[in-house]
PDB file of the backbone (N, CA, C, O) and the ligand in Angstrom, with CONECT records:
HET     ZN  A 101       1
ATOM      1  N   MET A   1      -2.656   2.211 -23.870  1.00  0.00           N
ATOM      2  CA  MET A   1      -1.805   1.746 -22.773  1.00  0.00           C
ATOM      3  C   MET A   1      -2.609   1.555 -21.494  1.00  0.00           C
ATOM      4  O   MET A   1      -3.552   2.294 -21.211  1.00  0.00           O
ATOM      5  N   GLU A   2      -2.217   0.567 -20.749  1.00  0.00           N
ATOM      6  CA  GLU A   2      -2.880   0.309 -19.475  1.00  0.00           C
ATOM      7  C   GLU A   2      -2.202   1.122 -18.367  1.00  0.00           C
ATOM      8  O   GLU A   2      -1.062   1.565 -18.505  1.00  0.00           O
ATOM      9  N   GLU A   3      -2.927   1.299 -17.283  1.00  0.00           N
ATOM     10  CA  GLU A   3      -2.367   2.025 -16.148  1.00  0.00           C
ATOM     11  C   GLU A   3      -1.086   1.343 -15.652  1.00  0.00           C
ATOM     12  O   GLU A   3      -0.137   2.012 -15.245  1.00  0.00           O
ATOM     13  N   ARG A   4      -1.072   0.014 -15.692  1.00  0.00           N
ATOM     14  CA  ARG A   4       0.099  -0.705 -15.164  1.00  0.00           C
ATOM     15  C   ARG A   4       1.362  -0.469 -15.997  1.00  0.00           C
ATOM     16  O   ARG A   4       2.472  -0.702 -15.519  1.00  0.00           O
ATOM     17  N   ASP A   5       1.197  -0.011 -17.236  1.00  0.00           N
ATOM     18  CA  ASP A   5       2.365   0.306 -18.059  1.00  0.00           C
ATOM     19  C   ASP A   5       3.107   1.552 -17.561  1.00  0.00           C
ATOM     20  O   ASP A   5       4.248   1.801 -17.949  1.00  0.00           O
ATOM     21  N   PHE A   6       2.457   2.316 -16.716  1.00  0.00           N
ATOM     22  CA  PHE A   6       3.064   3.558 -16.217  1.00  0.00           C
ATOM     23  C   PHE A   6       3.898   3.340 -14.957  1.00  0.00           C
ATOM     24  O   PHE A   6       4.659   4.215 -14.544  1.00  0.00           O
ATOM     25  N   PHE A   7       3.747   2.166 -14.356  1.00  0.00           N
ATOM     26  CA  PHE A   7       4.352   1.953 -13.036  1.00  0.00           C
ATOM     27  C   PHE A   7       5.226   0.709 -12.978  1.00  0.00           C
ATOM     28  O   PHE A   7       5.012  -0.257 -13.710  1.00  0.00           O
ATOM     29  N   ASP A   8       6.214   0.754 -12.092  1.00  0.00           N
ATOM     30  CA  ASP A   8       6.944  -0.445 -11.700  1.00  0.00           C
ATOM     31  C   ASP A   8       6.326  -0.895 -10.388  1.00  0.00           C
ATOM     32  O   ASP A   8       6.215  -0.132  -9.427  1.00  0.00           O
ATOM     33  N   GLU A   9       5.933  -2.147 -10.382  1.00  0.00           N
ATOM     34  CA  GLU A   9       5.183  -2.637  -9.233  1.00  0.00           C
ATOM     35  C   GLU A   9       6.014  -3.606  -8.414  1.00  0.00           C
ATOM     36  O   GLU A   9       6.656  -4.500  -8.965  1.00  0.00           O
ATOM     37  N   ARG A  10       6.005  -3.431  -7.089  1.00  0.00           N
ATOM     38  CA  ARG A  10       6.664  -4.439  -6.263  1.00  0.00           C
ATOM     39  C   ARG A  10       6.110  -4.424  -4.837  1.00  0.00           C
ATOM     40  O   ARG A  10       5.701  -3.379  -4.330  1.00  0.00           O
ATOM     41  N   PRO A  11       6.101  -5.586  -4.204  1.00  0.00           N
ATOM     42  CA  PRO A  11       5.597  -5.649  -2.828  1.00  0.00           C
ATOM     43  C   PRO A  11       6.626  -5.119  -1.843  1.00  0.00           C
ATOM     44  O   PRO A  11       7.826  -5.337  -2.005  1.00  0.00           O
ATOM     45  N   GLU A  12       6.149  -4.426  -0.829  1.00  0.00           N
ATOM     46  CA  GLU A  12       7.023  -3.906   0.226  1.00  0.00           C
ATOM     47  C   GLU A  12       6.297  -4.045   1.543  1.00  0.00           C
ATOM     48  O   GLU A  12       5.067  -4.015   1.587  1.00  0.00           O
ATOM     49  N   SER A  13       7.054  -4.198   2.620  1.00  0.00           N
ATOM     50  CA  SER A  13       6.362  -4.190   3.905  1.00  0.00           C
ATOM     51  C   SER A  13       6.794  -2.982   4.704  1.00  0.00           C
ATOM     52  O   SER A  13       7.941  -2.540   4.630  1.00  0.00           O
ATOM     53  N   ARG A  14       5.859  -2.458   5.464  1.00  0.00           N
ATOM     54  CA  ARG A  14       6.119  -1.280   6.288  1.00  0.00           C
ATOM     55  C   ARG A  14       5.593  -1.521   7.685  1.00  0.00           C
ATOM     56  O   ARG A  14       4.614  -2.235   7.899  1.00  0.00           O
ATOM     57  N   THR A  15       6.282  -0.896   8.630  1.00  0.00           N
ATOM     58  CA  THR A  15       5.904  -1.073  10.025  1.00  0.00           C
ATOM     59  C   THR A  15       4.951   0.038  10.464  1.00  0.00           C
ATOM     60  O   THR A  15       5.187   1.218  10.204  1.00  0.00           O
ATOM     61  N   HIS A  16       3.890  -0.357  11.123  1.00  0.00           N
ATOM     62  CA  HIS A  16       2.896   0.604  11.604  1.00  0.00           C
ATOM     63  C   HIS A  16       2.592   0.325  13.069  1.00  0.00           C
ATOM     64  O   HIS A  16       2.569  -0.822  13.516  1.00  0.00           O
ATOM     65  N   LEU A  17       2.361   1.400  13.797  1.00  0.00           N
ATOM     66  CA  LEU A  17       1.986   1.279  15.193  1.00  0.00           C
ATOM     67  C   LEU A  17       0.462   1.144  15.275  1.00  0.00           C
ATOM     68  O   LEU A  17      -0.271   2.002  14.783  1.00  0.00           O
ATOM     69  N   MET A  18      -0.005   0.064  15.900  1.00  0.00           N
ATOM     70  CA  MET A  18      -1.453  -0.133  15.994  1.00  0.00           C
ATOM     71  C   MET A  18      -1.832  -0.605  17.379  1.00  0.00           C
ATOM     72  O   MET A  18      -1.045  -1.237  18.083  1.00  0.00           O
ATOM     73  N   THR A  19      -3.054  -0.283  17.751  1.00  0.00           N
ATOM     74  CA  THR A  19      -3.562  -0.672  19.063  1.00  0.00           C
ATOM     75  C   THR A  19      -4.649  -1.720  18.888  1.00  0.00           C
ATOM     76  O   THR A  19      -5.596  -1.522  18.126  1.00  0.00           O
ATOM     77  N   CYS A  20      -4.512  -2.818  19.585  1.00  0.00           N
ATOM     78  CA  CYS A  20      -5.514  -3.880  19.528  1.00  0.00           C
ATOM     79  C   CYS A  20      -6.795  -3.405  20.226  1.00  0.00           C
ATOM     80  O   CYS A  20      -6.738  -2.922  21.357  1.00  0.00           O
ATOM     81  N   PRO A  21      -7.950  -3.538  19.560  1.00  0.00           N
ATOM     82  CA  PRO A  21      -9.202  -3.091  20.181  1.00  0.00           C
ATOM     83  C   PRO A  21      -9.690  -4.046  21.264  1.00  0.00           C
ATOM     84  O   PRO A  21     -10.576  -3.690  22.041  1.00  0.00           O
ATOM     85  N   HIS A  22      -9.135  -5.236  21.329  1.00  0.00           N
ATOM     86  CA  HIS A  22      -9.576  -6.226  22.326  1.00  0.00           C
ATOM     87  C   HIS A  22      -8.868  -6.023  23.662  1.00  0.00           C
ATOM     88  O   HIS A  22      -9.506  -6.023  24.714  1.00  0.00           O
ATOM     89  N   CYS A  23      -7.541  -5.851  23.617  1.00  0.00           N
ATOM     90  CA  CYS A  23      -6.791  -5.749  24.872  1.00  0.00           C
ATOM     91  C   CYS A  23      -6.196  -4.355  25.084  1.00  0.00           C
ATOM     92  O   CYS A  23      -5.704  -4.051  26.171  1.00  0.00           O
ATOM     93  N   GLY A  24      -6.240  -3.517  24.063  1.00  0.00           N
ATOM     94  CA  GLY A  24      -5.755  -2.138  24.213  1.00  0.00           C
ATOM     95  C   GLY A  24      -4.245  -1.987  24.151  1.00  0.00           C
ATOM     96  O   GLY A  24      -3.724  -0.895  24.375  1.00  0.00           O
ATOM     97  N   GLN A  25      -3.540  -3.061  23.853  1.00  0.00           N
ATOM     98  CA  GLN A  25      -2.078  -2.973  23.810  1.00  0.00           C
ATOM     99  C   GLN A  25      -1.595  -2.482  22.441  1.00  0.00           C
ATOM    100  O   GLN A  25      -2.074  -2.905  21.389  1.00  0.00           O
ATOM    101  N   GLN A  26      -0.609  -1.557  22.515  1.00  0.00           N
ATOM    102  CA  GLN A  26      -0.059  -0.998  21.282  1.00  0.00           C
ATOM    103  C   GLN A  26       1.205  -1.753  20.882  1.00  0.00           C
ATOM    104  O   GLN A  26       2.061  -2.041  21.719  1.00  0.00           O
ATOM    105  N   ASN A  27       1.310  -2.067  19.607  1.00  0.00           N
ATOM    106  CA  ASN A  27       2.482  -2.777  19.107  1.00  0.00           C
ATOM    107  C   ASN A  27       2.788  -2.353  17.690  1.00  0.00           C
ATOM    108  O   ASN A  27       1.976  -1.729  17.008  1.00  0.00           O
ATOM    109  N   GLU A  28       3.998  -2.717  17.265  1.00  0.00           N
ATOM    110  CA  GLU A  28       4.354  -2.465  15.875  1.00  0.00           C
ATOM    111  C   GLU A  28       3.976  -3.680  15.037  1.00  0.00           C
ATOM    112  O   GLU A  28       4.249  -4.820  15.414  1.00  0.00           O
ATOM    113  N   TYR A  29       3.349  -3.423  13.908  1.00  0.00           N
ATOM    114  CA  TYR A  29       2.954  -4.501  13.017  1.00  0.00           C
ATOM    115  C   TYR A  29       3.478  -4.225  11.624  1.00  0.00           C
ATOM    116  O   TYR A  29       3.483  -3.089  11.150  1.00  0.00           O
ATOM    117  N   GLU A  30       3.920  -5.295  10.981  1.00  0.00           N
ATOM    118  CA  GLU A  30       4.355  -5.160   9.593  1.00  0.00           C
ATOM    119  C   GLU A  30       3.192  -5.433   8.674  1.00  0.00           C
ATOM    120  O   GLU A  30       2.558  -6.486   8.743  1.00  0.00           O
ATOM    121  N   LEU A  31       2.919  -4.480   7.816  1.00  0.00           N
ATOM    122  CA  LEU A  31       1.856  -4.666   6.836  1.00  0.00           C
ATOM    123  C   LEU A  31       2.479  -4.756   5.457  1.00  0.00           C
ATOM    124  O   LEU A  31       3.493  -4.120   5.171  1.00  0.00           O
ATOM    125  N   SER A  32       1.863  -5.549   4.619  1.00  0.00           N
ATOM    126  CA  SER A  32       2.401  -5.642   3.263  1.00  0.00           C
ATOM    127  C   SER A  32       1.628  -4.708   2.332  1.00  0.00           C
ATOM    128  O   SER A  32       0.401  -4.616   2.383  1.00  0.00           O
ATOM    129  N   TRP A  33       2.376  -4.034   1.497  1.00  0.00           N
ATOM    130  CA  TRP A  33       1.838  -3.068   0.549  1.00  0.00           C
ATOM    131  C   TRP A  33       2.309  -3.431  -0.849  1.00  0.00           C
ATOM    132  O   TRP A  33       3.365  -4.033  -1.037  1.00  0.00           O
ATOM    133  N   LEU A  34       1.503  -3.051  -1.809  1.00  0.00           N
ATOM    134  CA  LEU A  34       1.930  -3.161  -3.196  1.00  0.00           C
ATOM    135  C   LEU A  34       2.284  -1.751  -3.644  1.00  0.00           C
ATOM    136  O   LEU A  34       1.422  -0.878  -3.746  1.00  0.00           O
ATOM    137  N   VAL A  35       3.580  -1.544  -3.911  1.00  0.00           N
ATOM    138  CA  VAL A  35       4.038  -0.197  -4.237  1.00  0.00           C
ATOM    139  C   VAL A  35       4.126  -0.044  -5.758  1.00  0.00           C
ATOM    140  O   VAL A  35       4.775  -0.840  -6.437  1.00  0.00           O
ATOM    141  N   ARG A  36       3.470   0.980  -6.273  1.00  0.00           N
ATOM    142  CA  ARG A  36       3.540   1.271  -7.715  1.00  0.00           C
ATOM    143  C   ARG A  36       4.257   2.589  -7.927  1.00  0.00           C
ATOM    144  O   ARG A  36       3.700   3.669  -7.728  1.00  0.00           O
ATOM    145  N   ARG A  37       5.518   2.466  -8.339  1.00  0.00           N
ATOM    146  CA  ARG A  37       6.324   3.665  -8.584  1.00  0.00           C
ATOM    147  C   ARG A  37       6.248   4.048 -10.046  1.00  0.00           C
ATOM    148  O   ARG A  37       6.411   3.214 -10.936  1.00  0.00           O
ATOM    149  N   LYS A  38       5.999   5.309 -10.274  1.00  0.00           N
ATOM    150  CA  LYS A  38       5.889   5.806 -11.642  1.00  0.00           C
ATOM    151  C   LYS A  38       7.220   5.640 -12.364  1.00  0.00           C
ATOM    152  O   LYS A  38       8.273   5.967 -11.816  1.00  0.00           O
ATOM    153  N   LYS A  39       7.175   5.141 -13.575  1.00  0.00           N
ATOM    154  CA  LYS A  39       8.388   4.978 -14.365  1.00  0.00           C
ATOM    155  C   LYS A  39       8.983   6.341 -14.719  1.00  0.00           C
ATOM    156  O   LYS A  39       8.280   7.350 -14.784  1.00  0.00           O
ATOM    157  N   ALA A  40      10.286   6.340 -14.942  1.00  0.00           N
ATOM    158  CA  ALA A  40      10.962   7.598 -15.282  1.00  0.00           C
ATOM    159  C   ALA A  40      10.480   8.120 -16.632  1.00  0.00           C
ATOM    160  O   ALA A  40      10.384   9.327 -16.854  1.00  0.00           O
ATOM    161  N   GLN A  41      10.183   7.191 -17.517  1.00  0.00           N
ATOM    162  CA  GLN A  41       9.751   7.577 -18.861  1.00  0.00           C
ATOM    163  C   GLN A  41       8.620   6.691 -19.318  1.00  0.00           C
ATOM    164  O   GLN A  41       8.542   5.522 -18.942  1.00  0.00           O
ATOM    165  N   ILE A  42       7.766   7.235 -20.109  1.00  0.00           N
ATOM    166  CA  ILE A  42       6.684   6.440 -20.678  1.00  0.00           C
ATOM    167  C   ILE A  42       7.265   5.549 -21.782  1.00  0.00           C
ATOM    168  O   ILE A  42       8.222   5.922 -22.461  1.00  0.00           O
ATOM    169  N   GLY A  43       6.669   4.374 -21.943  1.00  0.00           N
ATOM    170  CA  GLY A  43       7.189   3.423 -22.923  1.00  0.00           C
ATOM    171  C   GLY A  43       6.899   3.822 -24.354  1.00  0.00           C
ATOM    172  O   GLY A  43       6.146   4.760 -24.617  1.00  0.00           O
ATOM    173  N   ARG A  44       7.506   3.097 -25.266  1.00  0.00           N
ATOM    174  CA  ARG A  44       7.256   3.322 -26.696  1.00  0.00           C
ATOM    175  C   ARG A  44       5.804   2.990 -27.012  1.00  0.00           C
ATOM    176  O   ARG A  44       5.163   2.196 -26.323  1.00  0.00           O
ATOM    177  N   GLY A  45       5.314   3.605 -28.051  1.00  0.00           N
ATOM    178  CA  GLY A  45       3.958   3.309 -28.487  1.00  0.00           C
ATOM    179  C   GLY A  45       2.900   4.120 -27.771  1.00  0.00           C
ATOM    180  O   GLY A  45       1.704   3.905 -27.971  1.00  0.00           O
ATOM    181  N   ALA A  46       3.337   5.058 -26.929  1.00  0.00           N
ATOM    182  CA  ALA A  46       2.375   5.904 -26.233  1.00  0.00           C
ATOM    183  C   ALA A  46       1.848   6.981 -27.187  1.00  0.00           C
ATOM    184  O   ALA A  46       2.612   7.609 -27.920  1.00  0.00           O
ATOM    185  N   ASP A  47       0.534   7.176 -27.161  1.00  0.00           N
ATOM    186  CA  ASP A  47      -0.002   8.269 -27.976  1.00  0.00           C
ATOM    187  C   ASP A  47      -0.193   9.504 -27.090  1.00  0.00           C
ATOM    188  O   ASP A  47       0.197   9.515 -25.922  1.00  0.00           O
ATOM    189  N   GLU A  48      -0.794  10.530 -27.663  1.00  0.00           N
ATOM    190  CA  GLU A  48      -0.930  11.787 -26.936  1.00  0.00           C
ATOM    191  C   GLU A  48      -1.756  11.621 -25.654  1.00  0.00           C
ATOM    192  O   GLU A  48      -1.457  12.206 -24.613  1.00  0.00           O
ATOM    193  N   ARG A  49      -2.801  10.805 -25.772  1.00  0.00           N
ATOM    194  CA  ARG A  49      -3.681  10.591 -24.619  1.00  0.00           C
ATOM    195  C   ARG A  49      -2.915   9.881 -23.494  1.00  0.00           C
ATOM    196  O   ARG A  49      -3.043  10.232 -22.321  1.00  0.00           O
ATOM    197  N   ASP A  50      -2.116   8.874 -23.880  1.00  0.00           N
ATOM    198  CA  ASP A  50      -1.305   8.155 -22.891  1.00  0.00           C
ATOM    199  C   ASP A  50      -0.330   9.112 -22.204  1.00  0.00           C
ATOM    200  O   ASP A  50      -0.124   9.043 -20.993  1.00  0.00           O
ATOM    201  N   ARG A  51       0.258   9.996 -22.991  1.00  0.00           N
ATOM    202  CA  ARG A  51       1.217  10.953 -22.425  1.00  0.00           C
ATOM    203  C   ARG A  51       0.566  11.877 -21.407  1.00  0.00           C
ATOM    204  O   ARG A  51       1.151  12.191 -20.370  1.00  0.00           O
ATOM    205  N   ALA A  52      -0.644  12.302 -21.714  1.00  0.00           N
ATOM    206  CA  ALA A  52      -1.380  13.179 -20.790  1.00  0.00           C
ATOM    207  C   ALA A  52      -1.704  12.433 -19.501  1.00  0.00           C
ATOM    208  O   ALA A  52      -1.594  12.982 -18.405  1.00  0.00           O
ATOM    209  N   ARG A  53      -2.104  11.173 -19.651  1.00  0.00           N
ATOM    210  CA  ARG A  53      -2.411  10.362 -18.462  1.00  0.00           C
ATOM    211  C   ARG A  53      -1.151  10.118 -17.645  1.00  0.00           C
ATOM    212  O   ARG A  53      -1.169  10.163 -16.415  1.00  0.00           O
ATOM    213  N   PHE A  54      -0.060   9.858 -18.352  1.00  0.00           N
ATOM    214  CA  PHE A  54       1.202   9.591 -17.665  1.00  0.00           C
ATOM    215  C   PHE A  54       1.676  10.821 -16.885  1.00  0.00           C
ATOM    216  O   PHE A  54       2.186  10.708 -15.770  1.00  0.00           O
ATOM    217  N   ALA A  55       1.497  11.996 -17.492  1.00  0.00           N
ATOM    218  CA  ALA A  55       1.914  13.239 -16.829  1.00  0.00           C
ATOM    219  C   ALA A  55       1.189  13.415 -15.497  1.00  0.00           C
ATOM    220  O   ALA A  55       1.756  13.939 -14.538  1.00  0.00           O
ATOM    221  N   LYS A  56      -0.069  12.973 -15.448  1.00  0.00           N
ATOM    222  CA  LYS A  56      -0.874  13.136 -14.228  1.00  0.00           C
ATOM    223  C   LYS A  56      -0.665  11.996 -13.231  1.00  0.00           C
ATOM    224  O   LYS A  56      -1.004  12.126 -12.055  1.00  0.00           O
ATOM    225  N   ALA A  57      -0.108  10.886 -13.700  1.00  0.00           N
ATOM    226  CA  ALA A  57       0.042   9.710 -12.835  1.00  0.00           C
ATOM    227  C   ALA A  57       0.995  10.011 -11.680  1.00  0.00           C
ATOM    228  O   ALA A  57       1.957  10.764 -11.829  1.00  0.00           O
ATOM    229  N   GLN A  58       0.708   9.411 -10.537  1.00  0.00           N
ATOM    230  CA  GLN A  58       1.492   9.640  -9.329  1.00  0.00           C
ATOM    231  C   GLN A  58       1.799   8.289  -8.687  1.00  0.00           C
ATOM    232  O   GLN A  58       0.961   7.387  -8.692  1.00  0.00           O
ATOM    233  N   SER A  59       2.998   8.158  -8.138  1.00  0.00           N
ATOM    234  CA  SER A  59       3.345   6.912  -7.461  1.00  0.00           C
ATOM    235  C   SER A  59       2.434   6.709  -6.261  1.00  0.00           C
ATOM    236  O   SER A  59       2.085   7.661  -5.563  1.00  0.00           O
ATOM    237  N   TYR A  60       2.059   5.474  -6.033  1.00  0.00           N
ATOM    238  CA  TYR A  60       1.181   5.194  -4.888  1.00  0.00           C
ATOM    239  C   TYR A  60       1.362   3.774  -4.415  1.00  0.00           C
ATOM    240  O   TYR A  60       2.029   2.967  -5.064  1.00  0.00           O
ATOM    241  N   MET A  61       0.769   3.477  -3.289  1.00  0.00           N
ATOM    242  CA  MET A  61       0.825   2.108  -2.800  1.00  0.00           C
ATOM    243  C   MET A  61      -0.526   1.679  -2.263  1.00  0.00           C
ATOM    244  O   MET A  61      -1.296   2.481  -1.735  1.00  0.00           O
ATOM    245  N   VAL A  62      -0.790   0.387  -2.414  1.00  0.00           N
ATOM    246  CA  VAL A  62      -2.069  -0.180  -2.021  1.00  0.00           C
ATOM    247  C   VAL A  62      -1.828  -1.174  -0.885  1.00  0.00           C
ATOM    248  O   VAL A  62      -0.968  -2.049  -0.987  1.00  0.00           O
ATOM    249  N   ARG A  63      -2.579  -1.035   0.173  1.00  0.00           N
ATOM    250  CA  ARG A  63      -2.421  -1.945   1.311  1.00  0.00           C
ATOM    251  C   ARG A  63      -3.039  -3.299   0.985  1.00  0.00           C
ATOM    252  O   ARG A  63      -4.143  -3.383   0.447  1.00  0.00           O
ATOM    253  N   ARG A  64      -2.304  -4.360   1.323  1.00  0.00           N
ATOM    254  CA  ARG A  64      -2.797  -5.709   1.038  1.00  0.00           C
ATOM    255  C   ARG A  64      -3.327  -6.407   2.284  1.00  0.00           C
ATOM    256  O   ARG A  64      -4.132  -7.333   2.180  1.00  0.00           O
ATOM    257  N   ASP A  65      -2.890  -5.978   3.441  1.00  0.00           N
ATOM    258  CA  ASP A  65      -3.355  -6.615   4.678  1.00  0.00           C
ATOM    259  C   ASP A  65      -4.544  -5.866   5.265  1.00  0.00           C
ATOM    260  O   ASP A  65      -4.514  -4.644   5.405  1.00  0.00           O
ATOM    261  N   ASP A  66      -5.586  -6.610   5.605  1.00  0.00           N
ATOM    262  CA  ASP A  66      -6.761  -6.014   6.241  1.00  0.00           C
ATOM    263  C   ASP A  66      -6.887  -6.442   7.688  1.00  0.00           C
ATOM    264  O   ASP A  66      -7.589  -5.809   8.477  1.00  0.00           O
ATOM    265  N   LEU A  67      -6.207  -7.514   8.027  1.00  0.00           N
ATOM    266  CA  LEU A  67      -6.316  -8.087   9.360  1.00  0.00           C
ATOM    267  C   LEU A  67      -4.923  -8.380   9.911  1.00  0.00           C
ATOM    268  O   LEU A  67      -4.025  -8.774   9.166  1.00  0.00           O
ATOM    269  N   VAL A  68      -4.746  -8.186  11.210  1.00  0.00           N
ATOM    270  CA  VAL A  68      -3.500  -8.617  11.856  1.00  0.00           C
ATOM    271  C   VAL A  68      -3.859  -9.411  13.106  1.00  0.00           C
ATOM    272  O   VAL A  68      -4.958  -9.289  13.646  1.00  0.00           O
ATOM    273  N   GLY A  69      -2.921 -10.215  13.546  1.00  0.00           N
ATOM    274  CA  GLY A  69      -3.113 -10.966  14.782  1.00  0.00           C
ATOM    275  C   GLY A  69      -2.418 -10.221  15.909  1.00  0.00           C
ATOM    276  O   GLY A  69      -1.256  -9.839  15.772  1.00  0.00           O
ATOM    277  N   CYS A  70      -3.111 -10.009  17.017  1.00  0.00           N
ATOM    278  CA  CYS A  70      -2.544  -9.271  18.155  1.00  0.00           C
ATOM    279  C   CYS A  70      -1.264  -9.952  18.640  1.00  0.00           C
ATOM    280  O   CYS A  70      -1.191 -11.178  18.725  1.00  0.00           O
ATOM    281  N   LYS A  71      -0.246  -9.124  18.958  1.00  0.00           N
ATOM    282  CA  LYS A  71       1.049  -9.669  19.399  1.00  0.00           C
ATOM    283  C   LYS A  71       1.081  -9.977  20.894  1.00  0.00           C
ATOM    284  O   LYS A  71       2.003 -10.632  21.381  1.00  0.00           O
ATOM    285  N   ASN A  72       0.086  -9.510  21.602  1.00  0.00           N
ATOM    286  CA  ASN A  72       0.002  -9.794  23.035  1.00  0.00           C
ATOM    287  C   ASN A  72      -0.337 -11.278  23.205  1.00  0.00           C
ATOM    288  O   ASN A  72      -1.408 -11.721  22.792  1.00  0.00           O
ATOM    289  N   ILE A  73       0.578 -12.046  23.815  1.00  0.00           N
ATOM    290  CA  ILE A  73       0.371 -13.493  23.895  1.00  0.00           C
ATOM    291  C   ILE A  73      -0.848 -13.883  24.733  1.00  0.00           C
ATOM    292  O   ILE A  73      -1.359 -14.997  24.615  1.00  0.00           O
ATOM    293  N   ARG A  74      -1.309 -12.958  25.578  1.00  0.00           N
ATOM    294  CA  ARG A  74      -2.510 -13.264  26.356  1.00  0.00           C
ATOM    295  C   ARG A  74      -3.789 -12.932  25.590  1.00  0.00           C
ATOM    296  O   ARG A  74      -4.892 -13.221  26.052  1.00  0.00           O
ATOM    297  N   CYS A  75      -3.632 -12.329  24.429  1.00  0.00           N
ATOM    298  CA  CYS A  75      -4.803 -11.913  23.644  1.00  0.00           C
ATOM    299  C   CYS A  75      -4.863 -12.701  22.337  1.00  0.00           C
ATOM    300  O   CYS A  75      -5.748 -13.532  22.130  1.00  0.00           O
ATOM    301  N   ARG A  76      -3.907 -12.420  21.471  1.00  0.00           N
ATOM    302  CA  ARG A  76      -3.780 -13.165  20.205  1.00  0.00           C
ATOM    303  C   ARG A  76      -4.987 -13.063  19.275  1.00  0.00           C
ATOM    304  O   ARG A  76      -5.103 -13.830  18.319  1.00  0.00           O
ATOM    305  N   LYS A  77      -5.878 -12.124  19.552  1.00  0.00           N
ATOM    306  CA  LYS A  77      -7.054 -12.026  18.687  1.00  0.00           C
ATOM    307  C   LYS A  77      -6.702 -11.282  17.401  1.00  0.00           C
ATOM    308  O   LYS A  77      -5.762 -10.489  17.350  1.00  0.00           O
ATOM    309  N   ARG A  78      -7.475 -11.563  16.388  1.00  0.00           N
ATOM    310  CA  ARG A  78      -7.290 -10.852  15.128  1.00  0.00           C
ATOM    311  C   ARG A  78      -8.134  -9.593  15.135  1.00  0.00           C
ATOM    312  O   ARG A  78      -9.248  -9.575  15.660  1.00  0.00           O
ATOM    313  N   PHE A  79      -7.589  -8.540  14.543  1.00  0.00           N
ATOM    314  CA  PHE A  79      -8.392  -7.319  14.433  1.00  0.00           C
ATOM    315  C   PHE A  79      -8.147  -6.619  13.106  1.00  0.00           C
ATOM    316  O   PHE A  79      -7.115  -6.802  12.459  1.00  0.00           O
ATOM    317  N   ASP A  80      -9.128  -5.812  12.723  1.00  0.00           N
ATOM    318  CA  ASP A  80      -9.060  -5.072  11.457  1.00  0.00           C
ATOM    319  C   ASP A  80      -8.021  -3.980  11.528  1.00  0.00           C
ATOM    320  O   ASP A  80      -7.845  -3.336  12.562  1.00  0.00           O
ATOM    321  N   VAL A  81      -7.333  -3.777  10.419  1.00  0.00           N
ATOM    322  CA  VAL A  81      -6.414  -2.653  10.307  1.00  0.00           C
ATOM    323  C   VAL A  81      -7.279  -1.397  10.162  1.00  0.00           C
ATOM    324  O   VAL A  81      -7.909  -1.186   9.125  1.00  0.00           O
ATOM    325  N   ALA A  82      -7.304  -0.584  11.186  1.00  0.00           N
ATOM    326  CA  ALA A  82      -8.116   0.634  11.150  1.00  0.00           C
ATOM    327  C   ALA A  82      -7.216   1.839  11.280  1.00  0.00           C
ATOM    328  O   ALA A  82      -6.159   1.756  11.906  1.00  0.00           O
ATOM    329  N   GLY A  83      -7.601   2.928  10.717  1.00  0.00           N
ATOM    330  CA  GLY A  83      -6.841   4.164  10.856  1.00  0.00           C
ATOM    331  C   GLY A  83      -5.641   4.272   9.932  1.00  0.00           C
ATOM    332  O   GLY A  83      -4.882   5.238  10.002  1.00  0.00           O
ATOM    333  N   ILE A  84      -5.472   3.289   9.074  1.00  0.00           N
ATOM    334  CA  ILE A  84      -4.406   3.362   8.072  1.00  0.00           C
ATOM    335  C   ILE A  84      -5.078   3.270   6.714  1.00  0.00           C
ATOM    336  O   ILE A  84      -5.806   2.316   6.438  1.00  0.00           O
ATOM    337  N   GLN A  85      -4.840   4.247   5.879  1.00  0.00           N
ATOM    338  CA  GLN A  85      -5.562   4.261   4.597  1.00  0.00           C
ATOM    339  C   GLN A  85      -5.199   3.057   3.749  1.00  0.00           C
ATOM    340  O   GLN A  85      -4.135   2.463   3.923  1.00  0.00           O
ATOM    341  N   SER A  86      -6.086   2.699   2.833  1.00  0.00           N
ATOM    342  CA  SER A  86      -5.825   1.521   2.003  1.00  0.00           C
ATOM    343  C   SER A  86      -5.049   1.890   0.736  1.00  0.00           C
ATOM    344  O   SER A  86      -4.439   1.030   0.101  1.00  0.00           O
ATOM    345  N   VAL A  87      -5.079   3.176   0.374  1.00  0.00           N
ATOM    346  CA  VAL A  87      -4.275   3.656  -0.749  1.00  0.00           C
ATOM    347  C   VAL A  87      -3.547   4.917  -0.294  1.00  0.00           C
ATOM    348  O   VAL A  87      -4.167   5.832   0.249  1.00  0.00           O
ATOM    349  N   ALA A  88      -2.236   4.966  -0.514  1.00  0.00           N
ATOM    350  CA  ALA A  88      -1.480   6.142  -0.090  1.00  0.00           C
ATOM    351  C   ALA A  88      -0.567   6.593  -1.224  1.00  0.00           C
ATOM    352  O   ALA A  88       0.084   5.773  -1.871  1.00  0.00           O
ATOM    353  N   PHE A  89      -0.523   7.896  -1.457  1.00  0.00           N
ATOM    354  CA  PHE A  89       0.407   8.419  -2.458  1.00  0.00           C
ATOM    355  C   PHE A  89       1.785   8.547  -1.838  1.00  0.00           C
ATOM    356  O   PHE A  89       1.924   8.815  -0.645  1.00  0.00           O
ATOM    357  N   LEU A  90       2.806   8.351  -2.670  1.00  0.00           N
ATOM    358  CA  LEU A  90       4.178   8.388  -2.150  1.00  0.00           C
ATOM    359  C   LEU A  90       4.755   9.791  -2.258  1.00  0.00           C
ATOM    360  O   LEU A  90       5.900  10.019  -1.870  1.00  0.00           O
TER     361      LEU A  90
HETATM  362 ZN    ZN A 101      -4.963  -7.800  21.764  1.00  0.00          ZN2+
END
């Protein structure tokens, strides 16, 4: 079984507070994440090894956005998403 067989995957967006490094203004930004929620039950055809892996599996999400555009209309520069992890457990 593949790792993806253990999870239901769907995109979600979450709001994060970030400060632009160019102008210093703080704003809320929506970032898109890929959320992988662990299934309630392992599928058919799982062997003992799959079951052990499934038992250890944990729901998590992966950040898809690395860059945002500053919301300050006098700045509008793009900056890296910093200080927010790229993988987070739920
Ligand atoms: Zn800015």
